[in-house]
C-alpha positions, 0 to 999 in steps of 0.5 A: 488515482487522478482523472489523468490516470483515465484518460478512456474509460471503456470496454477495452477492460482492466481488469497458483495463481488459481486459487487467488484468481478464485478468490478474486472472483468471489470478492468482486462478486461480494462487493457488489451483489446483494440486499444485505449490509445496514447499519442501526443503532444511534447515528450519533455513534461511528464505528471505525473499522480499521486494522491500526496501520504501523501498529497504532492502535494506541495513536488511534485511540488518542485521536479518537479521544481528541475527537470525542473532545472536540465534538462531545455529543459524538463517540466513535467505537473503534474495532479491530477489523483485522490484522491486515487490510486483506482482513478488513476487505474480507469482513467488509465483504461479509457486512455487504452480504448481509451484516452491520456495516461500519461508518468509516473503513480503512481500505488499501490502494488495492481494495477501494476502486472495486467498492467504488465501481460496484457503488458500495461505498459513497462518493464523498464530494456532495459531503465535503461542504457540510461537513467542514472539509478543506479537501484543497489541503490534501496532498494532490497526489494522495487525494488524486488516488481516490478519484474515479468518474469525476468523483472522490471515494475515499480520503487519505489517511495511512499512505506510505511509499516505499524506500530502500532500508540498509544496514550500515555497520554491514556496508562499511564492513563490505566496503561500500558507500554509505548509500543505496545503490543507484541501480539494481545492476549496481546491487547485483555487483554488491549482493555478493560483497555483502553476503561474503561479510554476512556469511550463511543463514543471514542475507544480503536482501530480504524480501517480502512473500505475497501476503507481504506485499511483494508485488508492490514492493517489487513494482518499482524495481520492475519499472527500472528494467523498463518493464511494468505489469500494465500499460493502463490496461493493457497487460504486460507481463510478456515483454522482454523487460517485464522478464528480465526484471523477473530474472533478476529476481530468480536469480539474486535468489536462487543462482547468485544466492544473495536474496531470500523471500522473507515473510517477517522482513522488517523483523528479520532486518532488525534482528540482522538475519538480513542486511537491507530490504525494500519496505513500506515508510509504515514500517520505520516504527518496528524496524526502529524498535526491532533493531536498537541496540543491535543494529544501525540502520540508513534509509534511501532512494530506491534504485532509480536509474531511468526515472521513478523506482518507487510508488505510493501505497498504503490506505484510506477511509471510506465510508459505505454507502447504505448507511444514512445520510446523517450518519455519512455526515458524522463519518466524514467529519471524524475522517476530516479532524483526524486527518488534520494537520495536527493529527497527521502529524501526531500520526506520521510522527508515531508510526513512519507514515507520510502527513496526507495534508500540505499544512502539515509541513508547517506544522511545529512539531512536524518540522523538528521531528524530520529535522531530528529523524532523517529516516523519516524524512527520505521518503518524502523527499522520494516523492517526486520520484514515485509514479502512479501503480500499475493498474493490473496491481490495484484495480484487478480484484485479486492482482495483487496477490495473483502477482505476488503467488507468482513472483513467489513461486520465481524465488521460492521454487525456481520457477521458470520467469516466463512460465510464472509470468504467462500464468499471471496474465492468464489469471488477470486477463480472465478476471478482466474479461469476465468480471470488469470489463461488463461494469466499466462506463460505455 
């Protein structure tokens, strides 16, 4: 989120479904309330909370070993803080209310802003010099995503974008060109052809469910229909173009029946149950493993007939504000090290996440890896065709799940699009008015 994305932070506000909204209210309260949350023990032991994105626990252990070899006076304690970003955030909220805080915590694109707004994570800029951080080497878009109110609140780590995965064998049997569709209208023509090849109990396309980031993966398709979740702080769920996008989702699943909501879409794709999916670059590792010997797959850009059809995502690393300055400096030194050119290249090659440093492009191992792995190169080449996410998803607490739940209802329950989107808008607007607007700078 670059400074240009906040041209007028004011009291205009920004920031079913009722349960998601209630959860959002609770998380918002926890993120900024109470005087709990402390850090004790040896300041030279860095506690790192992670969900090991992209099944990366082995890689994180290796990064820690490298760090400890360079800084033998510092130790790192890697904590399994949850199986996904949401579980990490829940654990962090509990610690803020009266528990032992980590030194470094992984926060996804939909979580960091609320902590920054409430002052529970540390603005890092004043620590950059003492920790030796070269901020200019981070990819501009990625570092800009953590800017708010003139300060930097996290550093990029497991950053991704969506790419389109497709089964080359099925594509060939359906007589389709070896590429991804140019538009969702084109894919609407392809879907029945693919379905004809697959038969029953398999689908041409699989969408994740609400918990598996349907709101994230459907955001780009929504844009290509001319819609959006929001325009800056103004919600857009009643816009005819947004409703048209939702109707496409509903029809592909419930009328033409070539698409399906698949909570384990990455596994299903590797096993040939679905022939295509929008997934994170972080899914590359698991899809490659699951499809080995079974499915030859390709990757390509998301349909983008009128501009950007995909957005970036993933997570960064933040530091709690309530720990000591000595701990903050050591924590930042650790973050800087595990995201340097050599280490982000190593992490990216193992997981599929995008290197977060500009200098990683000159890393010999990265250059060699890209030449041998064109599926990974797709994400890097697509970056110019991505754009920042809509505020409704990433800056409204619980917005991701509220939107995703509504989309899930459209797909699984064949719910009327206007009704589902109307409920989404009402839920989000309530959070905006009651919880967020009073905290925004005047």
